mmCIF file of the N, C-alpha and C atoms, coordinates in Angstrom:
data_MODEL
# 
_entry.id   MODEL 
# 
loop_
_atom_site.group_PDB 
_atom_site.id 
_atom_site.type_symbol 
_atom_site.label_atom_id 
_atom_site.label_alt_id 
_atom_site.label_comp_id 
_atom_site.label_asym_id 
_atom_site.label_entity_id 
_atom_site.label_seq_id 
_atom_site.pdbx_PDB_ins_code 
_atom_site.Cartn_x 
_atom_site.Cartn_y 
_atom_site.Cartn_z 
_atom_site.occupancy 
_atom_site.B_iso_or_equiv 
_atom_site.pdbx_formal_charge 
_atom_site.auth_seq_id 
_atom_site.auth_comp_id 
_atom_site.auth_asym_id 
_atom_site.auth_atom_id 
_atom_site.pdbx_PDB_model_num 
ATOM 1   N N  . MET A 1 1  ? 117.851 104.775 159.993 1.00 0.00 ? 1  MET A N  1 
ATOM 2   C CA . MET A 1 1  ? 118.061 104.286 161.029 1.00 0.00 ? 1  MET A CA 1 
ATOM 3   C C  . MET A 1 1  ? 119.312 103.910 161.841 1.00 0.00 ? 1  MET A C  1 
ATOM 4   N N  . GLU A 1 2  ? 119.669 104.575 163.050 1.00 0.00 ? 2  GLU A N  1 
ATOM 5   C CA . GLU A 1 2  ? 120.739 104.233 163.590 1.00 0.00 ? 2  GLU A CA 1 
ATOM 6   C C  . GLU A 1 2  ? 121.365 102.720 163.446 1.00 0.00 ? 2  GLU A C  1 
ATOM 7   N N  . LYS A 1 3  ? 122.763 102.565 163.605 1.00 0.00 ? 3  LYS A N  1 
ATOM 8   C CA . LYS A 1 3  ? 123.268 101.740 163.851 1.00 0.00 ? 3  LYS A CA 1 
ATOM 9   C C  . LYS A 1 3  ? 123.481 101.534 165.347 1.00 0.00 ? 3  LYS A C  1 
ATOM 10  N N  . LYS A 1 4  ? 123.579 100.026 166.180 1.00 0.00 ? 4  LYS A N  1 
ATOM 11  C CA . LYS A 1 4  ? 123.407 99.848  166.952 1.00 0.00 ? 4  LYS A CA 1 
ATOM 12  C C  . LYS A 1 4  ? 125.056 99.579  167.655 1.00 0.00 ? 4  LYS A C  1 
ATOM 13  N N  . LYS A 1 5  ? 125.546 99.969  168.626 1.00 0.00 ? 5  LYS A N  1 
ATOM 14  C CA . LYS A 1 5  ? 126.741 100.123 169.096 1.00 0.00 ? 5  LYS A CA 1 
ATOM 15  C C  . LYS A 1 5  ? 127.589 98.794  169.585 1.00 0.00 ? 5  LYS A C  1 
ATOM 16  N N  . SER A 1 6  ? 128.604 98.911  168.718 1.00 0.00 ? 6  SER A N  1 
ATOM 17  C CA . SER A 1 6  ? 128.992 97.158  169.648 1.00 0.00 ? 6  SER A CA 1 
ATOM 18  C C  . SER A 1 6  ? 130.128 97.600  170.759 1.00 0.00 ? 6  SER A C  1 
ATOM 19  N N  . ASN A 1 7  ? 129.520 96.397  170.912 1.00 0.00 ? 7  ASN A N  1 
ATOM 20  C CA . ASN A 1 7  ? 130.219 95.786  172.735 1.00 0.00 ? 7  ASN A CA 1 
ATOM 21  C C  . ASN A 1 7  ? 131.821 95.320  172.176 1.00 0.00 ? 7  ASN A C  1 
ATOM 22  N N  . ARG A 1 8  ? 132.047 94.850  171.354 1.00 0.00 ? 8  ARG A N  1 
ATOM 23  C CA . ARG A 1 8  ? 133.590 94.463  170.783 1.00 0.00 ? 8  ARG A CA 1 
ATOM 24  C C  . ARG A 1 8  ? 134.305 95.543  170.757 1.00 0.00 ? 8  ARG A C  1 
ATOM 25  N N  . ILE A 1 9  ? 135.520 95.655  171.364 1.00 0.00 ? 9  ILE A N  1 
ATOM 26  C CA . ILE A 1 9  ? 137.190 96.545  171.193 1.00 0.00 ? 9  ILE A CA 1 
ATOM 27  C C  . ILE A 1 9  ? 138.087 95.723  170.850 1.00 0.00 ? 9  ILE A C  1 
ATOM 28  N N  . LEU A 1 10 ? 138.885 96.206  170.532 1.00 0.00 ? 10 LEU A N  1 
ATOM 29  C CA . LEU A 1 10 ? 140.256 95.902  169.523 1.00 0.00 ? 10 LEU A CA 1 
ATOM 30  C C  . LEU A 1 10 ? 141.311 96.116  170.651 1.00 0.00 ? 10 LEU A C  1 
ATOM 31  N N  . ILE A 1 11 ? 141.760 94.941  171.000 1.00 0.00 ? 11 ILE A N  1 
ATOM 32  C CA . ILE A 1 11 ? 142.917 95.167  171.720 1.00 0.00 ? 11 ILE A CA 1 
ATOM 33  C C  . ILE A 1 11 ? 144.009 94.337  171.499 1.00 0.00 ? 11 ILE A C  1 
ATOM 34  N N  . THR A 1 12 ? 145.097 94.377  172.153 1.00 0.00 ? 12 THR A N  1 
ATOM 35  C CA . THR A 1 12 ? 146.456 93.967  171.503 1.00 0.00 ? 12 THR A CA 1 
ATOM 36  C C  . THR A 1 12 ? 147.104 93.105  173.060 1.00 0.00 ? 12 THR A C  1 
ATOM 37  N N  . LEU A 1 13 ? 147.389 92.498  172.386 1.00 0.00 ? 13 LEU A N  1 
ATOM 38  C CA . LEU A 1 13 ? 147.823 91.143  173.264 1.00 0.00 ? 13 LEU A CA 1 
ATOM 39  C C  . LEU A 1 13 ? 149.500 91.341  172.926 1.00 0.00 ? 13 LEU A C  1 
ATOM 40  N N  . GLU A 1 14 ? 150.338 91.383  174.495 1.00 0.00 ? 14 GLU A N  1 
ATOM 41  C CA . GLU A 1 14 ? 152.191 91.768  173.924 1.00 0.00 ? 14 GLU A CA 1 
ATOM 42  C C  . GLU A 1 14 ? 151.728 90.264  175.074 1.00 0.00 ? 14 GLU A C  1 
ATOM 43  N N  . CYS A 1 15 ? 153.498 89.823  174.439 1.00 0.00 ? 15 CYS A N  1 
ATOM 44  C CA . CYS A 1 15 ? 154.265 88.714  175.493 1.00 0.00 ? 15 CYS A CA 1 
ATOM 45  C C  . CYS A 1 15 ? 154.829 89.243  176.421 1.00 0.00 ? 15 CYS A C  1 
ATOM 46  N N  . ASN A 1 16 ? 154.652 88.155  177.930 1.00 0.00 ? 16 ASN A N  1 
ATOM 47  C CA . ASN A 1 16 ? 154.767 88.961  179.067 1.00 0.00 ? 16 ASN A CA 1 
ATOM 48  C C  . ASN A 1 16 ? 157.208 88.541  179.113 1.00 0.00 ? 16 ASN A C  1 
ATOM 49  N N  . GLU A 1 17 ? 157.272 87.691  178.782 1.00 0.00 ? 17 GLU A N  1 
ATOM 50  C CA . GLU A 1 17 ? 158.317 87.315  178.768 1.00 0.00 ? 17 GLU A CA 1 
ATOM 51  C C  . GLU A 1 17 ? 159.426 88.070  178.177 1.00 0.00 ? 17 GLU A C  1 
ATOM 52  N N  . CYS A 1 18 ? 158.845 88.374  176.607 1.00 0.00 ? 18 CYS A N  1 
ATOM 53  C CA . CYS A 1 18 ? 160.055 89.394  175.988 1.00 0.00 ? 18 CYS A CA 1 
ATOM 54  C C  . CYS A 1 18 ? 160.166 90.753  176.103 1.00 0.00 ? 18 CYS A C  1 
ATOM 55  N N  . SER A 1 19 ? 158.351 91.522  176.880 1.00 0.00 ? 19 SER A N  1 
ATOM 56  C CA . SER A 1 19 ? 158.557 92.646  177.144 1.00 0.00 ? 19 SER A CA 1 
ATOM 57  C C  . SER A 1 19 ? 159.627 93.014  178.405 1.00 0.00 ? 19 SER A C  1 
ATOM 58  N N  . LEU A 1 20 ? 159.881 91.262  179.083 1.00 0.00 ? 20 LEU A N  1 
ATOM 59  C CA . LEU A 1 20 ? 160.212 91.617  180.575 1.00 0.00 ? 20 LEU A CA 1 
ATOM 60  C C  . LEU A 1 20 ? 161.975 91.608  179.938 1.00 0.00 ? 20 LEU A C  1 
ATOM 61  N N  . GLU A 1 21 ? 162.599 90.863  179.319 1.00 0.00 ? 21 GLU A N  1 
ATOM 62  C CA . GLU A 1 21 ? 164.029 90.693  178.856 1.00 0.00 ? 21 GLU A CA 1 
ATOM 63  C C  . GLU A 1 21 ? 163.919 91.106  177.271 1.00 0.00 ? 21 GLU A C  1 
ATOM 64  N N  . TYR A 1 22 ? 162.960 92.592  176.720 1.00 0.00 ? 22 TYR A N  1 
ATOM 65  C CA . TYR A 1 22 ? 163.565 93.367  175.290 1.00 0.00 ? 22 TYR A CA 1 
ATOM 66  C C  . TYR A 1 22 ? 164.965 93.567  175.303 1.00 0.00 ? 22 TYR A C  1 
ATOM 67  N N  . ASN A 1 23 ? 165.586 93.998  176.305 1.00 0.00 ? 23 ASN A N  1 
ATOM 68  C CA . ASN A 1 23 ? 167.046 94.931  176.420 1.00 0.00 ? 23 ASN A CA 1 
ATOM 69  C C  . ASN A 1 23 ? 168.512 93.891  176.455 1.00 0.00 ? 23 ASN A C  1 
ATOM 70  N N  . LYS A 1 24 ? 167.817 92.700  176.817 1.00 0.00 ? 24 LYS A N  1 
ATOM 71  C CA . LYS A 1 24 ? 168.962 91.856  177.340 1.00 0.00 ? 24 LYS A CA 1 
ATOM 72  C C  . LYS A 1 24 ? 169.324 90.827  176.148 1.00 0.00 ? 24 LYS A C  1 
ATOM 73  N N  . GLN A 1 25 ? 168.365 89.586  175.600 1.00 0.00 ? 25 GLN A N  1 
ATOM 74  C CA . GLN A 1 25 ? 168.535 88.933  174.490 1.00 0.00 ? 25 GLN A CA 1 
ATOM 75  C C  . GLN A 1 25 ? 167.780 88.692  173.570 1.00 0.00 ? 25 GLN A C  1 
ATOM 76  N N  . SER A 1 26 ? 166.223 89.482  173.804 1.00 0.00 ? 26 SER A N  1 
ATOM 77  C CA . SER A 1 26 ? 165.184 89.332  172.706 1.00 0.00 ? 26 SER A CA 1 
ATOM 78  C C  . SER A 1 26 ? 165.792 90.273  171.487 1.00 0.00 ? 26 SER A C  1 
ATOM 79  N N  . LYS A 1 27 ? 165.243 89.285  170.067 1.00 0.00 ? 27 LYS A N  1 
ATOM 80  C CA . LYS A 1 27 ? 165.408 90.429  169.550 1.00 0.00 ? 27 LYS A CA 1 
ATOM 81  C C  . LYS A 1 27 ? 163.686 91.838  168.809 1.00 0.00 ? 27 LYS A C  1 
ATOM 82  N N  . GLY A 1 28 ? 162.888 91.300  169.756 1.00 0.00 ? 28 GLY A N  1 
ATOM 83  C CA . GLY A 1 28 ? 161.656 91.715  169.513 1.00 0.00 ? 28 GLY A CA 1 
ATOM 84  C C  . GLY A 1 28 ? 160.206 91.240  170.570 1.00 0.00 ? 28 GLY A C  1 
ATOM 85  N N  . VAL A 1 29 ? 159.606 91.818  169.991 1.00 0.00 ? 29 VAL A N  1 
ATOM 86  C CA . VAL A 1 29 ? 158.437 91.610  171.164 1.00 0.00 ? 29 VAL A CA 1 
ATOM 87  C C  . VAL A 1 29 ? 156.934 91.041  170.077 1.00 0.00 ? 29 VAL A C  1 
ATOM 88  N N  . SER A 1 30 ? 156.826 89.950  170.983 1.00 0.00 ? 30 SER A N  1 
ATOM 89  C CA . SER A 1 30 ? 155.384 89.384  170.091 1.00 0.00 ? 30 SER A CA 1 
ATOM 90  C C  . SER A 1 30 ? 154.085 90.332  170.276 1.00 0.00 ? 30 SER A C  1 
ATOM 91  N N  . ARG A 1 31 ? 153.459 90.356  169.503 1.00 0.00 ? 31 ARG A N  1 
ATOM 92  C CA . ARG A 1 31 ? 152.278 91.056  169.784 1.00 0.00 ? 31 ARG A CA 1 
ATOM 93  C C  . ARG A 1 31 ? 151.106 90.593  168.826 1.00 0.00 ? 31 ARG A C  1 
ATOM 94  N N  . TYR A 1 32 ? 150.002 90.704  169.322 1.00 0.00 ? 32 TYR A N  1 
ATOM 95  C CA . TYR A 1 32 ? 148.911 89.920  168.636 1.00 0.00 ? 32 TYR A CA 1 
ATOM 96  C C  . TYR A 1 32 ? 147.609 90.976  168.880 1.00 0.00 ? 32 TYR A C  1 
ATOM 97  N N  . LEU A 1 33 ? 146.749 90.218  167.818 1.00 0.00 ? 33 LEU A N  1 
ATOM 98  C CA . LEU A 1 33 ? 145.821 91.661  167.485 1.00 0.00 ? 33 LEU A CA 1 
ATOM 99  C C  . LEU A 1 33 ? 144.590 90.534  167.769 1.00 0.00 ? 33 LEU A C  1 
ATOM 100 N N  . THR A 1 34 ? 143.457 90.601  168.467 1.00 0.00 ? 34 THR A N  1 
ATOM 101 C CA . THR A 1 34 ? 142.384 90.837  168.954 1.00 0.00 ? 34 THR A CA 1 
ATOM 102 C C  . THR A 1 34 ? 141.050 91.259  169.411 1.00 0.00 ? 34 THR A C  1 
ATOM 103 N N  . LYS A 1 35 ? 139.898 90.707  169.674 1.00 0.00 ? 35 LYS A N  1 
ATOM 104 C CA . LYS A 1 35 ? 138.345 91.499  169.620 1.00 0.00 ? 35 LYS A CA 1 
ATOM 105 C C  . LYS A 1 35 ? 138.175 90.767  171.252 1.00 0.00 ? 35 LYS A C  1 
ATOM 106 N N  . LYS A 1 36 ? 137.544 91.801  172.041 1.00 0.00 ? 36 LYS A N  1 
ATOM 107 C CA . LYS A 1 36 ? 136.945 90.925  172.892 1.00 0.00 ? 36 LYS A CA 1 
ATOM 108 C C  . LYS A 1 36 ? 135.726 91.913  173.505 1.00 0.00 ? 36 LYS A C  1 
ATOM 109 N N  . ASN A 1 37 ? 134.733 91.056  173.974 1.00 0.00 ? 37 ASN A N  1 
ATOM 110 C CA . ASN A 1 37 ? 133.312 91.773  174.356 1.00 0.00 ? 37 ASN A CA 1 
ATOM 111 C C  . ASN A 1 37 ? 133.642 92.826  175.847 1.00 0.00 ? 37 ASN A C  1 
ATOM 112 N N  . LYS A 1 38 ? 133.443 93.703  175.488 1.00 0.00 ? 38 LYS A N  1 
ATOM 113 C CA . LYS A 1 38 ? 134.103 94.420  176.795 1.00 0.00 ? 38 LYS A CA 1 
ATOM 114 C C  . LYS A 1 38 ? 132.479 94.145  178.366 1.00 0.00 ? 38 LYS A C  1 
ATOM 115 N N  . GLN A 1 39 ? 131.524 93.649  177.665 1.00 0.00 ? 39 GLN A N  1 
ATOM 116 C CA . GLN A 1 39 ? 130.901 93.346  178.629 1.00 0.00 ? 39 GLN A CA 1 
ATOM 117 C C  . GLN A 1 39 ? 130.880 92.642  179.522 1.00 0.00 ? 39 GLN A C  1 
ATOM 118 N N  . THR A 1 40 ? 130.873 91.470  178.505 1.00 0.00 ? 40 THR A N  1 
ATOM 119 C CA . THR A 1 40 ? 131.408 90.394  179.295 1.00 0.00 ? 40 THR A CA 1 
ATOM 120 C C  . THR A 1 40 ? 132.562 89.812  180.074 1.00 0.00 ? 40 THR A C  1 
ATOM 121 N N  . THR A 1 41 ? 134.039 90.794  179.916 1.00 0.00 ? 41 THR A N  1 
ATOM 122 C CA . THR A 1 41 ? 135.220 90.380  179.821 1.00 0.00 ? 41 THR A CA 1 
ATOM 123 C C  . THR A 1 41 ? 135.699 91.804  180.227 1.00 0.00 ? 41 THR A C  1 
ATOM 124 N N  . PRO A 1 42 ? 135.147 92.758  181.689 1.00 0.00 ? 42 PRO A N  1 
ATOM 125 C CA . PRO A 1 42 ? 135.807 93.902  181.370 1.00 0.00 ? 42 PRO A CA 1 
ATOM 126 C C  . PRO A 1 42 ? 137.075 93.597  182.069 1.00 0.00 ? 42 PRO A C  1 
ATOM 127 N N  . GLU A 1 43 ? 137.753 93.104  182.442 1.00 0.00 ? 43 GLU A N  1 
ATOM 128 C CA . GLU A 1 43 ? 139.044 92.702  183.151 1.00 0.00 ? 43 GLU A CA 1 
ATOM 129 C C  . GLU A 1 43 ? 140.007 92.228  181.991 1.00 0.00 ? 43 GLU A C  1 
ATOM 130 N N  . ARG A 1 44 ? 141.029 92.669  182.410 1.00 0.00 ? 44 ARG A N  1 
ATOM 131 C CA . ARG A 1 44 ? 142.464 92.693  181.174 1.00 0.00 ? 44 ARG A CA 1 
ATOM 132 C C  . ARG A 1 44 ? 142.624 91.178  180.670 1.00 0.00 ? 44 ARG A C  1 
ATOM 133 N N  . LEU A 1 45 ? 142.657 90.796  179.895 1.00 0.00 ? 45 LEU A N  1 
ATOM 134 C CA . LEU A 1 45 ? 142.661 89.331  178.793 1.00 0.00 ? 45 LEU A CA 1 
ATOM 135 C C  . LEU A 1 45 ? 143.967 88.793  179.175 1.00 0.00 ? 45 LEU A C  1 
ATOM 136 N N  . ILE A 1 46 ? 144.166 87.556  179.218 1.00 0.00 ? 46 ILE A N  1 
ATOM 137 C CA . ILE A 1 46 ? 145.306 86.770  179.523 1.00 0.00 ? 46 ILE A CA 1 
ATOM 138 C C  . ILE A 1 46 ? 145.489 85.584  178.668 1.00 0.00 ? 46 ILE A C  1 
ATOM 139 N N  . LEU A 1 47 ? 146.251 85.155  177.151 1.00 0.00 ? 47 LEU A N  1 
ATOM 140 C CA . LEU A 1 47 ? 145.973 84.103  176.767 1.00 0.00 ? 47 LEU A CA 1 
ATOM 141 C C  . LEU A 1 47 ? 147.409 83.432  176.545 1.00 0.00 ? 47 LEU A C  1 
ATOM 142 N N  . ARG A 1 48 ? 147.585 82.159  176.427 1.00 0.00 ? 48 ARG A N  1 
ATOM 143 C CA . ARG A 1 48 ? 148.757 81.200  176.032 1.00 0.00 ? 48 ARG A CA 1 
ATOM 144 C C  . ARG A 1 48 ? 148.310 81.417  174.490 1.00 0.00 ? 48 ARG A C  1 
ATOM 145 N N  . LYS A 1 49 ? 149.991 82.232  173.738 1.00 0.00 ? 49 LYS A N  1 
ATOM 146 C CA . LYS A 1 49 ? 150.018 82.353  172.370 1.00 0.00 ? 49 LYS A CA 1 
ATOM 147 C C  . LYS A 1 49 ? 151.516 82.024  172.182 1.00 0.00 ? 49 LYS A C  1 
ATOM 148 N N  . TYR A 1 50 ? 151.500 81.535  171.263 1.00 0.00 ? 50 TYR A N  1 
ATOM 149 C CA . TYR A 1 50 ? 152.960 81.490  170.538 1.00 0.00 ? 50 TYR A CA 1 
ATOM 150 C C  . TYR A 1 50 ? 153.926 82.562  170.492 1.00 0.00 ? 50 TYR A C  1 
ATOM 151 N N  . CYS A 1 51 ? 154.907 82.769  171.051 1.00 0.00 ? 51 CYS A N  1 
ATOM 152 C CA . CYS A 1 51 ? 155.661 84.029  170.300 1.00 0.00 ? 51 CYS A CA 1 
ATOM 153 C C  . CYS A 1 51 ? 156.952 83.457  169.611 1.00 0.00 ? 51 CYS A C  1 
ATOM 154 N N  . LYS A 1 52 ? 157.110 83.840  168.585 1.00 0.00 ? 52 LYS A N  1 
ATOM 155 C CA . LYS A 1 52 ? 158.533 83.402  167.271 1.00 0.00 ? 52 LYS A CA 1 
ATOM 156 C C  . LYS A 1 52 ? 159.535 84.123  168.281 1.00 0.00 ? 52 LYS A C  1 
ATOM 157 N N  . PHE A 1 53 ? 159.575 84.805  168.757 1.00 0.00 ? 53 PHE A N  1 
ATOM 158 C CA . PHE A 1 53 ? 161.157 85.122  169.406 1.00 0.00 ? 53 PHE A CA 1 
ATOM 159 C C  . PHE A 1 53 ? 161.528 84.277  170.497 1.00 0.00 ? 53 PHE A C  1 
ATOM 160 N N  . CYS A 1 54 ? 160.588 84.122  171.477 1.00 0.00 ? 54 CYS A N  1 
ATOM 161 C CA . CYS A 1 54 ? 160.886 83.349  172.368 1.00 0.00 ? 54 CYS A CA 1 
ATOM 162 C C  . CYS A 1 54 ? 160.864 81.736  171.859 1.00 0.00 ? 54 CYS A C  1 
ATOM 163 N N  . LYS A 1 55 ? 160.575 81.396  170.610 1.00 0.00 ? 55 LYS A N  1 
ATOM 164 C CA . LYS A 1 55 ? 159.998 80.400  170.136 1.00 0.00 ? 55 LYS A CA 1 
ATOM 165 C C  . LYS A 1 55 ? 159.310 79.323  171.147 1.00 0.00 ? 55 LYS A C  1 
ATOM 166 N N  . LYS A 1 56 ? 158.201 79.630  171.980 1.00 0.00 ? 56 LYS A N  1 
ATOM 167 C CA . LYS A 1 56 ? 157.573 78.751  172.960 1.00 0.00 ? 56 LYS A CA 1 
ATOM 168 C C  . LYS A 1 56 ? 156.615 79.311  173.130 1.00 0.00 ? 56 LYS A C  1 
ATOM 169 N N  . ALA A 1 57 ? 155.054 78.929  173.856 1.00 0.00 ? 57 ALA A N  1 
ATOM 170 C CA . ALA A 1 57 ? 154.157 79.196  173.715 1.00 0.00 ? 57 ALA A CA 1 
ATOM 171 C C  . ALA A 1 57 ? 154.392 80.004  175.335 1.00 0.00 ? 57 ALA A C  1 
ATOM 172 N N  . THR A 1 58 ? 153.687 81.209  175.358 1.00 0.00 ? 58 THR A N  1 
ATOM 173 C CA . THR A 1 58 ? 154.098 82.553  176.406 1.00 0.00 ? 58 THR A CA 1 
ATOM 174 C C  . THR A 1 58 ? 152.633 82.818  176.854 1.00 0.00 ? 58 THR A C  1 
ATOM 175 N N  . LEU A 1 59 ? 152.609 83.320  178.097 1.00 0.00 ? 59 LEU A N  1 
ATOM 176 C CA . LEU A 1 59 ? 151.311 84.086  178.525 1.00 0.00 ? 59 LEU A CA 1 
ATOM 177 C C  . LEU A 1 59 ? 151.551 85.163  177.526 1.00 0.00 ? 59 LEU A C  1 
ATOM 178 N N  . HIS A 1 60 ? 150.535 85.884  177.536 1.00 0.00 ? 60 HIS A N  1 
ATOM 179 C CA . HIS A 1 60 ? 150.083 87.150  176.164 1.00 0.00 ? 60 HIS A CA 1 
ATOM 180 C C  . HIS A 1 60 ? 149.445 88.218  176.933 1.00 0.00 ? 60 HIS A C  1 
ATOM 181 N N  . LYS A 1 61 ? 149.655 89.318  177.649 1.00 0.00 ? 61 LYS A N  1 
ATOM 182 C CA . LYS A 1 61 ? 148.871 89.823  178.535 1.00 0.00 ? 61 LYS A CA 1 
ATOM 183 C C  . LYS A 1 61 ? 148.144 91.383  177.714 1.00 0.00 ? 61 LYS A C  1 
ATOM 184 N N  . GLU A 1 62 ? 147.478 91.839  177.693 1.00 0.00 ? 62 GLU A N  1 
ATOM 185 C CA . GLU A 1 62 ? 146.078 92.600  177.303 1.00 0.00 ? 62 GLU A CA 1 
ATOM 186 C C  . GLU A 1 62 ? 147.179 94.375  177.673 1.00 0.00 ? 62 GLU A C  1 
ATOM 187 N N  . LEU A 1 63 ? 147.211 94.839  176.716 1.00 0.00 ? 63 LEU A N  1 
ATOM 188 C CA . LEU A 1 63 ? 148.116 96.120  176.739 1.00 0.00 ? 63 LEU A CA 1 
ATOM 189 C C  . LEU A 1 63 ? 147.223 97.412  176.820 1.00 0.00 ? 63 LEU A C  1 
ATOM 190 N N  . ARG A 1 64 ? 147.109 97.959  177.844 1.00 0.00 ? 64 ARG A N  1 
ATOM 191 C CA . ARG A 1 64 ? 146.185 99.301  178.220 1.00 0.00 ? 64 ARG A CA 1 
ATOM 192 C C  . ARG A 1 64 ? 147.101 100.375 177.066 1.00 0.00 ? 64 ARG A C  1 
ATOM 193 N N  . LYS A 1 65 ? 145.413 100.867 176.812 1.00 0.00 ? 65 LYS A N  1 
ATOM 194 C CA . LYS A 1 65 ? 145.227 101.770 175.509 1.00 0.00 ? 65 LYS A CA 1 
ATOM 195 C C  . LYS A 1 65 ? 145.721 103.644 176.476 1.00 0.00 ? 65 LYS A C  1 
# 
């Protein structure tokens, strides 16, 4: 029997504030890996997550592949 193809895909979330100020003062860019269902959420994902470089909770946006 064939396996059913999954609707879940692996995405990368990147800190919005660190990516804007990467060359100025930040020591790095915070990234998270997570999964999303591409049928129920076709738009790009934006979540509020903790950034260890900014030392606060910031918006993390989905990167395009």
